[in-house]
Short mmCIF file of the C-alpha atoms (twelve columns), coordinates in Angstrom:
data_MODEL
# 
_entry.id   MODEL 
# 
loop_
_atom_site.group_PDB 
_atom_site.id 
_atom_site.type_symbol 
_atom_site.label_atom_id 
_atom_site.label_alt_id 
_atom_site.label_comp_id 
_atom_site.label_asym_id 
_atom_site.label_seq_id 
_atom_site.Cartn_x 
_atom_site.Cartn_y 
_atom_site.Cartn_z 
_atom_site.pdbx_PDB_model_num 
ATOM 1   C CA . MET A 1   13.725  3.356   51.426 1 
ATOM 2   C CA . LYS A 2   9.654   3.440   52.734 1 
ATOM 3   C CA . GLY A 3   7.787   0.765   51.601 1 
ATOM 4   C CA . ILE A 4   4.264   1.569   50.310 1 
ATOM 5   C CA . GLY A 5   0.731   -0.258  50.505 1 
ATOM 6   C CA . PHE A 6   -2.394  0.219   48.577 1 
ATOM 7   C CA . ILE A 7   -5.713  -0.694  49.658 1 
ATOM 8   C CA . GLY A 8   -7.653  -0.082  46.707 1 
ATOM 9   C CA . THR A 9   -6.921  -0.698  42.938 1 
ATOM 10  C CA . GLY A 10  -9.385  1.617   41.074 1 
ATOM 11  C CA . ASN A 11  -8.980  4.746   38.951 1 
ATOM 12  C CA . VAL A 12  -7.266  6.955   42.000 1 
ATOM 13  C CA . ALA A 13  -4.840  4.372   42.770 1 
ATOM 14  C CA . GLU A 14  -3.880  4.401   39.305 1 
ATOM 15  C CA . ARG A 15  -2.870  8.139   39.398 1 
ATOM 16  C CA . HIS A 16  -1.079  7.577   42.884 1 
ATOM 17  C CA . ALA A 17  0.736   4.542   41.533 1 
ATOM 18  C CA . GLU A 18  2.191   6.625   38.581 1 
ATOM 19  C CA . ALA A 19  2.876   9.735   41.140 1 
ATOM 20  C CA . LEU A 20  4.641   7.273   43.463 1 
ATOM 21  C CA . ARG A 21  7.064   6.217   40.642 1 
ATOM 22  C CA . GLN A 22  8.654   10.029  40.817 1 
ATOM 23  C CA . ALA A 23  9.419   9.233   44.557 1 
ATOM 24  C CA . ARG A 24  13.099  9.555   45.468 1 
ATOM 25  C CA . ASP A 25  12.735  7.228   48.672 1 
ATOM 26  C CA . ALA A 26  9.609   5.291   48.389 1 
ATOM 27  C CA . ARG A 27  8.116   2.472   46.743 1 
ATOM 28  C CA . LEU A 28  5.083   0.668   46.120 1 
ATOM 29  C CA . VAL A 29  5.268   -2.500  47.953 1 
ATOM 30  C CA . ALA A 30  1.840   -4.406  47.913 1 
ATOM 31  C CA . VAL A 31  -1.886  -3.558  46.911 1 
ATOM 32  C CA . TRP A 32  -5.146  -5.171  48.135 1 
ATOM 33  C CA . SER A 33  -8.747  -4.839  46.842 1 
ATOM 34  C CA . PRO A 34  -11.192 -7.351  46.902 1 
ATOM 35  C CA . THR A 35  -11.235 -8.339  43.631 1 
ATOM 36  C CA . GLU A 36  -8.726  -10.874 43.079 1 
ATOM 37  C CA . ALA A 37  -8.402  -10.133 39.275 1 
ATOM 38  C CA . LYS A 38  -8.277  -6.221  39.894 1 
ATOM 39  C CA . ARG A 39  -5.305  -6.728  42.537 1 
ATOM 40  C CA . ARG A 40  -3.501  -9.161  40.237 1 
ATOM 41  C CA . GLY A 41  -3.673  -6.640  37.259 1 
ATOM 42  C CA . PHE A 42  -2.917  -3.823  39.098 1 
ATOM 43  C CA . ALA A 43  0.455   -5.323  41.003 1 
ATOM 44  C CA . GLU A 44  1.618   -6.414  37.545 1 
ATOM 45  C CA . ARG A 45  1.406   -3.004  35.887 1 
ATOM 46  C CA . HIS A 46  3.138   -1.425  38.744 1 
ATOM 47  C CA . GLY A 47  5.420   -4.145  39.925 1 
ATOM 48  C CA . ALA A 48  3.977   -4.876  43.228 1 
ATOM 49  C CA . GLU A 49  2.536   -7.658  45.292 1 
ATOM 50  C CA . ALA A 50  -1.102  -8.612  45.257 1 
ATOM 51  C CA . MET A 51  -2.237  -9.870  48.937 1 
ATOM 52  C CA . GLU A 52  -4.682  -12.009 49.734 1 
ATOM 53  C CA . SER A 53  -6.080  -10.191 52.477 1 
ATOM 54  C CA . ALA A 54  -5.895  -6.397  53.714 1 
ATOM 55  C CA . GLU A 55  -4.832  -8.025  57.494 1 
ATOM 56  C CA . ALA A 56  -1.751  -9.343  55.420 1 
ATOM 57  C CA . LEU A 57  -0.882  -6.248  54.004 1 
ATOM 58  C CA . TYR A 58  -1.089  -4.502  57.320 1 
ATOM 59  C CA . ALA A 59  1.186   -7.581  58.823 1 
ATOM 60  C CA . ARG A 60  4.190   -6.497  56.393 1 
ATOM 61  C CA . PRO A 61  7.368   -5.342  58.048 1 
ATOM 62  C CA . ASP A 62  8.319   -3.663  55.021 1 
ATOM 63  C CA . ILE A 63  5.346   -1.283  54.531 1 
ATOM 64  C CA . ASP A 64  5.525   1.846   56.303 1 
ATOM 65  C CA . ALA A 65  2.331   3.837   55.242 1 
ATOM 66  C CA . VAL A 66  -0.710  2.547   53.827 1 
ATOM 67  C CA . PHE A 67  -2.751  4.950   50.704 1 
ATOM 68  C CA . VAL A 68  -6.479  4.259   51.589 1 
ATOM 69  C CA . LEU A 69  -8.095  4.379   48.203 1 
ATOM 70  C CA . ALA A 70  -10.778 1.973   48.577 1 
ATOM 71  C CA . ALA A 71  -14.674 2.959   48.248 1 
ATOM 72  C CA . ALA A 72  -15.790 6.031   50.377 1 
ATOM 73  C CA . GLU A 73  -17.685 4.006   52.910 1 
ATOM 74  C CA . ALA A 74  -14.385 1.781   53.888 1 
ATOM 75  C CA . HIS A 75  -12.203 4.252   54.488 1 
ATOM 76  C CA . VAL A 76  -12.335 5.072   58.175 1 
ATOM 77  C CA . ASP A 77  -12.406 1.131   58.614 1 
ATOM 78  C CA . GLU A 78  -9.270  0.679   56.527 1 
ATOM 79  C CA . ALA A 79  -7.143  3.731   58.260 1 
ATOM 80  C CA . CYS A 80  -8.122  2.449   61.789 1 
ATOM 81  C CA . ARG A 81  -6.997  -0.998  61.046 1 
ATOM 82  C CA . ALA A 82  -3.825  0.468   59.349 1 
ATOM 83  C CA . MET A 83  -2.988  3.026   62.181 1 
ATOM 84  C CA . ASP A 84  -3.497  -0.024  64.384 1 
ATOM 85  C CA . ALA A 85  -0.903  -2.160  62.746 1 
ATOM 86  C CA . GLY A 86  1.706   0.954   63.152 1 
ATOM 87  C CA . LYS A 87  1.172   2.239   59.826 1 
ATOM 88  C CA . HIS A 88  0.793   6.235   59.092 1 
ATOM 89  C CA . VAL A 89  -2.384  6.456   56.179 1 
ATOM 90  C CA . LEU A 90  -3.120  8.893   53.564 1 
ATOM 91  C CA . VAL A 91  -6.617  8.786   53.010 1 
ATOM 92  C CA . GLU A 92  -8.581  9.668   49.479 1 
ATOM 93  C CA . LYS A 93  -11.708 11.922  49.543 1 
ATOM 94  C CA . PRO A 94  -14.144 11.593  51.518 1 
ATOM 95  C CA . VAL A 95  -12.074 10.814  54.237 1 
ATOM 96  C CA . ALA A 96  -15.282 10.003  56.545 1 
ATOM 97  C CA . LEU A 97  -18.838 10.489  55.585 1 
ATOM 98  C CA . ASP A 98  -20.043 11.682  59.300 1 
ATOM 99  C CA . ASP A 99  -18.657 13.194  62.408 1 
ATOM 100 C CA . ALA A 100 -18.892 9.447   64.275 1 
ATOM 101 C CA . GLY A 101 -15.895 8.490   61.691 1 
ATOM 102 C CA . PHE A 102 -14.031 11.625  62.106 1 
ATOM 103 C CA . GLN A 103 -13.890 10.856  65.861 1 
ATOM 104 C CA . ARG A 104 -12.377 7.387   65.132 1 
ATOM 105 C CA . LEU A 105 -9.730  8.708   62.621 1 
ATOM 106 C CA . ARG A 106 -9.075  11.425  64.926 1 
ATOM 107 C CA . LYS A 107 -8.614  9.075   68.409 1 
ATOM 108 C CA . THR A 108 -7.091  6.317   66.624 1 
ATOM 109 C CA . SER A 109 -4.270  8.659   65.623 1 
ATOM 110 C CA . ALA A 110 -3.629  10.244  68.493 1 
ATOM 111 C CA . ARG A 111 -3.778  6.757   70.190 1 
ATOM 112 C CA . THR A 112 -1.486  4.939   67.984 1 
ATOM 113 C CA . GLY A 113 0.983   7.874   67.093 1 
ATOM 114 C CA . ARG A 114 0.401   7.189   63.526 1 
ATOM 115 C CA . ILE A 115 -0.049  10.102  60.963 1 
ATOM 116 C CA . CYS A 116 -3.936  10.544  59.304 1 
ATOM 117 C CA . MET A 117 -3.738  12.807  56.543 1 
ATOM 118 C CA . PRO A 118 -6.194  13.557  54.239 1 
ATOM 119 C CA . SER A 119 -5.452  13.528  50.623 1 
ATOM 120 C CA . HIS A 120 -6.430  17.092  49.610 1 
ATOM 121 C CA . ASN A 121 -4.256  17.190  46.292 1 
ATOM 122 C CA . TYR A 122 -5.387  20.579  45.245 1 
ATOM 123 C CA . VAL A 123 -3.802  22.240  48.406 1 
ATOM 124 C CA . TYR A 124 -0.320  20.924  48.027 1 
ATOM 125 C CA . ALA A 125 0.547   22.538  44.227 1 
ATOM 126 C CA . PRO A 126 3.566   25.032  44.859 1 
ATOM 127 C CA . ASP A 127 1.197   27.868  43.745 1 
ATOM 128 C CA . ILE A 128 -1.320  27.198  46.122 1 
ATOM 129 C CA . ARG A 129 0.858   27.062  48.759 1 
ATOM 130 C CA . ARG A 130 2.237   30.176  47.815 1 
ATOM 131 C CA . LEU A 131 -1.106  31.850  47.676 1 
ATOM 132 C CA . GLY A 132 -1.660  30.778  51.344 1 
ATOM 133 C CA . HIS A 133 1.529   31.837  52.193 1 
ATOM 134 C CA . HIS A 134 1.150   35.370  51.152 1 
ATOM 135 C CA . ALA A 135 -2.565  35.610  52.244 1 
ATOM 136 C CA . GLY A 136 -1.054  34.841  55.667 1 
ATOM 137 C CA . THR A 137 1.751   37.211  56.010 1 
ATOM 138 C CA . GLY A 138 -0.256  40.087  54.437 1 
ATOM 139 C CA . PHE A 139 1.633   40.537  51.603 1 
ATOM 140 C CA . LEU A 140 -1.614  40.902  49.660 1 
ATOM 141 C CA . GLY A 141 -3.368  43.167  52.375 1 
ATOM 142 C CA . ARG A 142 -6.478  42.468  53.870 1 
ATOM 143 C CA . ILE A 143 -8.061  39.684  51.818 1 
ATOM 144 C CA . HIS A 144 -11.454 40.727  50.231 1 
ATOM 145 C CA . SER A 145 -12.696 37.861  47.961 1 
ATOM 146 C CA . LEU A 146 -11.554 34.451  47.116 1 
ATOM 147 C CA . TRP A 147 -12.484 32.639  43.719 1 
ATOM 148 C CA . ILE A 148 -12.582 29.204  42.770 1 
ATOM 149 C CA . LEU A 149 -13.760 28.097  39.555 1 
ATOM 150 C CA . CYS A 150 -14.217 24.699  37.790 1 
ATOM 151 C CA . ASN A 151 -15.847 23.823  34.587 1 
ATOM 152 C CA . GLN A 152 -14.856 20.671  32.833 1 
ATOM 153 C CA . ARG A 153 -17.830 18.702  30.672 1 
ATOM 154 C CA . GLN A 154 -18.125 15.266  32.018 1 
ATOM 155 C CA . SER A 155 -19.630 12.252  30.322 1 
ATOM 156 C CA . GLN A 156 -23.602 11.472  30.673 1 
ATOM 157 C CA . SER A 157 -22.788 8.429   32.599 1 
ATOM 158 C CA . LEU A 158 -21.579 10.331  35.757 1 
ATOM 159 C CA . GLY A 159 -24.474 12.491  35.883 1 
ATOM 160 C CA . GLU A 160 -26.340 8.765   36.489 1 
ATOM 161 C CA . ILE A 161 -25.353 9.590   40.205 1 
ATOM 162 C CA . PRO A 162 -27.398 12.381  42.036 1 
ATOM 163 C CA . GLY A 163 -25.607 14.852  43.926 1 
ATOM 164 C CA . ILE A 164 -21.956 13.879  42.384 1 
ATOM 165 C CA . VAL A 165 -20.919 17.568  41.708 1 
ATOM 166 C CA . LEU A 166 -21.577 18.804  44.995 1 
ATOM 167 C CA . ASN A 167 -20.228 15.860  46.709 1 
ATOM 168 C CA . ASP A 168 -17.510 14.835  44.433 1 
ATOM 169 C CA . MET A 169 -16.183 17.976  42.773 1 
ATOM 170 C CA . MET A 170 -17.223 20.796  45.056 1 
ATOM 171 C CA . VAL A 171 -15.416 19.127  48.106 1 
ATOM 172 C CA . HIS A 172 -12.042 20.263  46.339 1 
ATOM 173 C CA . PRO A 173 -12.732 24.227  46.287 1 
ATOM 174 C CA . ALA A 174 -14.064 23.547  50.020 1 
ATOM 175 C CA . TYR A 175 -10.899 22.363  51.470 1 
ATOM 176 C CA . GLN A 176 -9.062  24.924  49.355 1 
ATOM 177 C CA . SER A 177 -11.344 27.689  50.712 1 
ATOM 178 C CA . LEU A 178 -10.611 26.222  54.182 1 
ATOM 179 C CA . PHE A 179 -6.970  26.367  53.604 1 
ATOM 180 C CA . LEU A 180 -6.837  29.894  52.195 1 
ATOM 181 C CA . LEU A 181 -9.481  31.946  54.421 1 
ATOM 182 C CA . GLY A 182 -10.620 29.261  57.229 1 
ATOM 183 C CA . ARG A 183 -14.021 28.498  58.377 1 
ATOM 184 C CA . PRO A 184 -16.710 30.868  56.761 1 
ATOM 185 C CA . ARG A 185 -19.641 32.237  59.003 1 
ATOM 186 C CA . ASP A 186 -22.297 30.932  56.482 1 
ATOM 187 C CA . VAL A 187 -22.976 29.236  53.356 1 
ATOM 188 C CA . SER A 188 -25.143 29.906  50.303 1 
ATOM 189 C CA . ALA A 189 -25.684 27.563  47.540 1 
ATOM 190 C CA . VAL A 190 -27.568 27.075  44.245 1 
ATOM 191 C CA . ALA A 191 -27.887 24.298  41.994 1 
ATOM 192 C CA . SER A 192 -29.299 23.371  38.140 1 
ATOM 193 C CA . ASN A 193 -29.405 21.321  35.390 1 
ATOM 194 C CA . VAL A 194 -28.426 22.091  32.002 1 
ATOM 195 C CA . TYR A 195 -26.627 19.058  30.192 1 
ATOM 196 C CA . PHE A 196 -26.902 15.804  32.339 1 
ATOM 197 C CA . GLU A 197 -29.710 13.659  30.580 1 
ATOM 198 C CA . SER A 198 -30.902 12.243  33.560 1 
ATOM 199 C CA . GLY A 199 -31.743 15.526  35.131 1 
ATOM 200 C CA . ASN A 200 -29.554 15.673  37.989 1 
ATOM 201 C CA . ASP A 201 -27.591 18.684  39.262 1 
ATOM 202 C CA . ASP A 202 -24.388 19.548  36.832 1 
ATOM 203 C CA . GLN A 203 -23.967 22.849  38.128 1 
ATOM 204 C CA . VAL A 204 -23.472 23.895  41.692 1 
ATOM 205 C CA . GLY A 205 -22.417 27.333  43.250 1 
ATOM 206 C CA . LEU A 206 -21.442 28.255  46.799 1 
ATOM 207 C CA . THR A 207 -21.262 31.789  48.660 1 
ATOM 208 C CA . LEU A 208 -19.362 31.780  51.615 1 
ATOM 209 C CA . THR A 209 -19.378 34.658  53.901 1 
ATOM 210 C CA . TYR A 210 -16.928 35.459  56.662 1 
ATOM 211 C CA . ALA A 211 -17.121 37.181  60.039 1 
ATOM 212 C CA . ASP A 212 -14.793 39.809  58.820 1 
ATOM 213 C CA . GLY A 213 -16.598 40.561  55.470 1 
ATOM 214 C CA . GLN A 214 -14.680 38.398  53.001 1 
ATOM 215 C CA . ILE A 215 -16.821 36.435  50.356 1 
ATOM 216 C CA . ALA A 216 -15.723 33.408  48.498 1 
ATOM 217 C CA . THR A 217 -17.470 32.131  45.605 1 
ATOM 218 C CA . LEU A 218 -17.172 28.521  44.538 1 
ATOM 219 C CA . TRP A 219 -18.217 27.186  41.358 1 
ATOM 220 C CA . ALA A 220 -18.354 23.593  39.828 1 
ATOM 221 C CA . SER A 221 -19.729 22.788  36.632 1 
ATOM 222 C CA . TRP A 222 -19.640 19.380  35.083 1 
ATOM 223 C CA . ALA A 223 -21.879 20.625  32.026 1 
ATOM 224 C CA . THR A 224 -19.492 22.999  30.371 1 
ATOM 225 C CA . GLU A 225 -16.093 23.432  29.017 1 
ATOM 226 C CA . ASP A 226 -14.780 27.161  28.843 1 
ATOM 227 C CA . THR A 227 -13.511 27.480  25.259 1 
ATOM 228 C CA . ALA A 228 -12.549 31.207  25.643 1 
ATOM 229 C CA . ARG A 229 -9.103  32.676  25.607 1 
ATOM 230 C CA . ASP A 230 -8.378  32.341  29.266 1 
ATOM 231 C CA . PRO A 231 -10.165 29.689  30.525 1 
ATOM 232 C CA . TRP A 232 -11.960 28.961  34.020 1 
ATOM 233 C CA . THR A 233 -10.827 25.134  33.653 1 
ATOM 234 C CA . VAL A 234 -9.719  25.415  37.209 1 
ATOM 235 C CA . THR A 235 -8.747  28.485  38.415 1 
ATOM 236 C CA . VAL A 236 -8.178  30.033  41.962 1 
ATOM 237 C CA . LYS A 237 -7.755  33.949  42.767 1 
ATOM 238 C CA . LEU A 238 -7.463  35.784  46.071 1 
ATOM 239 C CA . LEU A 239 -7.943  39.404  45.573 1 
ATOM 240 C CA . GLY A 240 -6.935  41.698  48.504 1 
ATOM 241 C CA . SER A 241 -6.293  45.301  49.375 1 
ATOM 242 C CA . LYS A 242 -2.670  45.407  48.430 1 
ATOM 243 C CA . GLY A 243 -2.801  43.018  45.792 1 
ATOM 244 C CA . ALA A 244 -3.899  39.801  44.107 1 
ATOM 245 C CA . GLY A 245 -2.512  36.115  43.289 1 
ATOM 246 C CA . ILE A 246 -3.762  33.259  40.885 1 
ATOM 247 C CA . SER A 247 -3.488  30.067  40.112 1 
ATOM 248 C CA . ALA A 248 -4.484  28.262  37.042 1 
ATOM 249 C CA . TRP A 249 -4.640  25.242  35.133 1 
ATOM 250 C CA . ASP A 250 -4.104  26.199  31.777 1 
ATOM 251 C CA . GLU A 251 -0.261  27.400  32.341 1 
ATOM 252 C CA . LEU A 252 1.333   23.953  31.182 1 
ATOM 253 C CA . LYS A 253 -0.011  21.850  28.031 1 
ATOM 254 C CA . ASN A 254 1.227   18.865  26.439 1 
ATOM 255 C CA . ASN A 255 0.507   18.583  22.674 1 
ATOM 256 C CA . ASP A 256 -1.705  15.309  23.707 1 
ATOM 257 C CA . GLU A 257 -3.994  17.502  25.696 1 
ATOM 258 C CA . PRO A 258 -7.422  18.749  24.831 1 
ATOM 259 C CA . GLU A 259 -7.776  22.287  24.230 1 
ATOM 260 C CA . PRO A 260 -8.267  24.941  25.562 1 
ATOM 261 C CA . GLY A 261 -8.566  24.344  29.317 1 
ATOM 262 C CA . TRP A 262 -7.757  20.807  30.482 1 
ATOM 263 C CA . ASP A 263 -4.506  20.471  31.799 1 
ATOM 264 C CA . ASP A 264 -3.378  16.578  32.475 1 
ATOM 265 C CA . ALA A 265 -0.139  17.895  34.009 1 
ATOM 266 C CA . ALA A 266 -1.489  19.967  36.571 1 
ATOM 267 C CA . TYR A 267 -3.756  17.022  37.564 1 
ATOM 268 C CA . TRP A 268 -1.584  14.263  37.658 1 
ATOM 269 C CA . ASP A 269 0.716   16.329  39.495 1 
ATOM 270 C CA . SER A 270 -1.680  17.318  42.260 1 
ATOM 271 C CA . PHE A 271 -0.833  13.515  43.015 1 
ATOM 272 C CA . LEU A 272 2.497   14.066  43.187 1 
ATOM 273 C CA . TRP A 273 2.467   16.913  45.419 1 
ATOM 274 C CA . VAL A 274 0.274   15.646  48.246 1 
ATOM 275 C CA . GLN A 275 2.612   12.667  47.913 1 
ATOM 276 C CA . LYS A 276 6.103   14.826  48.432 1 
ATOM 277 C CA . TRP A 277 4.121   16.539  51.519 1 
ATOM 278 C CA . PHE A 278 3.151   13.373  52.842 1 
ATOM 279 C CA . LEU A 279 6.401   11.320  52.490 1 
ATOM 280 C CA . GLU A 280 8.814   14.056  52.814 1 
ATOM 281 C CA . GLU A 281 7.404   16.351  55.162 1 
ATOM 282 C CA . CYS A 282 4.925   14.328  57.506 1 
ATOM 283 C CA . LEU A 283 6.969   10.841  57.523 1 
ATOM 284 C CA . GLY A 284 10.690  12.529  56.767 1 
ATOM 285 C CA . ARG A 285 10.852  15.649  58.658 1 
ATOM 286 C CA . GLY A 286 7.694   15.360  61.263 1 
ATOM 287 C CA . ARG A 287 5.951   18.489  59.737 1 
ATOM 288 C CA . ALA A 288 1.891   18.461  60.057 1 
ATOM 289 C CA . PRO A 289 -0.253  18.272  56.748 1 
ATOM 290 C CA . LEU A 290 -1.072  21.174  55.335 1 
ATOM 291 C CA . SER A 291 -4.947  19.730  55.377 1 
ATOM 292 C CA . SER A 292 -5.921  18.322  58.295 1 
ATOM 293 C CA . LEU A 293 -8.652  15.825  59.717 1 
ATOM 294 C CA . ASP A 294 -10.244 18.923  61.129 1 
ATOM 295 C CA . ASP A 295 -10.581 20.601  57.643 1 
ATOM 296 C CA . ALA A 296 -11.950 17.412  56.070 1 
ATOM 297 C CA . SER A 297 -14.520 17.480  58.674 1 
ATOM 298 C CA . ASP A 298 -14.849 21.144  57.988 1 
ATOM 299 C CA . ALA A 299 -15.030 20.513  54.441 1 
ATOM 300 C CA . LEU A 300 -18.115 18.113  55.004 1 
ATOM 301 C CA . ALA A 301 -19.461 20.382  57.210 1 
ATOM 302 C CA . ILE A 302 -19.769 22.973  54.264 1 
ATOM 303 C CA . LEU A 303 -21.407 20.623  51.742 1 
ATOM 304 C CA . LYS A 304 -23.668 19.878  54.461 1 
ATOM 305 C CA . ALA A 305 -24.820 23.298  54.633 1 
ATOM 306 C CA . ALA A 306 -24.575 23.782  50.776 1 
ATOM 307 C CA . ARG A 307 -26.968 20.905  50.657 1 
ATOM 308 C CA . THR A 308 -29.505 22.543  53.123 1 
ATOM 309 C CA . SER A 309 -29.375 25.768  51.396 1 
ATOM 310 C CA . ILE A 310 -29.994 24.019  48.030 1 
ATOM 311 C CA . ASP A 311 -33.053 22.527  49.284 1 
ATOM 312 C CA . THR A 312 -34.297 25.358  51.548 1 
ATOM 313 C CA . GLY A 313 -33.630 28.202  49.394 1 
ATOM 314 C CA . ARG A 314 -31.838 29.737  52.527 1 
ATOM 315 C CA . ARG A 315 -28.422 30.951  53.827 1 
ATOM 316 C CA . VAL A 316 -27.210 28.308  56.559 1 
ATOM 317 C CA . PRO A 317 -24.879 29.126  59.151 1 
ATOM 318 C CA . PHE A 318 -21.751 27.030  58.764 1 
ATOM 319 C CA . GLU A 319 -21.509 24.463  61.844 1 
ATOM 320 C CA . PRO A 320 -18.624 22.591  62.400 1 
ATOM 321 C CA . LEU A 321 -18.964 18.695  63.209 1 
ATOM 322 C CA . PRO A 322 -19.079 17.829  66.462 1 
ATOM 323 C CA . PHE A 323 -15.440 16.205  67.941 1 
# 
């Protein structure tokens, strides 16, 4: 039985804790976050121990791995401290905020021999892995285009955060595109406001072009719910010369879920799938993550190129962050 520690007890930690309940050979042992009342309440809800410090959590011999679920600016420091303490780490998005952070993570992982896996949860669903497999084997022929579409109206309170759709939502299509097609040649992006009362962007579209002619269209809107018969709530589609494949979030519904598009099962299950790969494949069988630190770095580079394209109105060459 693997012992798991959480750094962070916010909303994403709740989702990870619920998913971890379904693990056969792992359990949540201890948690830490800066606010005492929050960490104690979280620990009580999930049957764990609230630690007085992150150092105390890292020092526990019954913890094999740490989920770094804290604020984004703390991810690199906490992941490196956990690896230095001999723990494997699963790190939430964004894994790091700049190239220096990624370099620290790579060097610490190499020096300690500990796994540092980005929690790129939308990659690990069986249907996305199946798309990636068949794209790689040539079953679909030469891939012509990739479409990743997300339409989920969010609360006005989220619109108070500038750049939230590009930075918080578009990161998912970005790392999915890397998993399915690899690095693009260049990035073109647009953004607009049609819903947020703050005036901040609530719709963002990216066009990625590739050296062999492929085009990926990545679309994220927090302004609109798709109420059509076949909703583009979260849809991934690959089109090739010999076939096509699709992954959509409207395939499994519960009566308590809103109609027509939002599928809580697919969202919640994404945390289960990423944990299963981390625990069973990486820790259990020594396999590599499907989406690596290099992919996390490349996803950040795509978003940076998109920001430049939005600001300048130009197509921007993709440039990986320096290692």
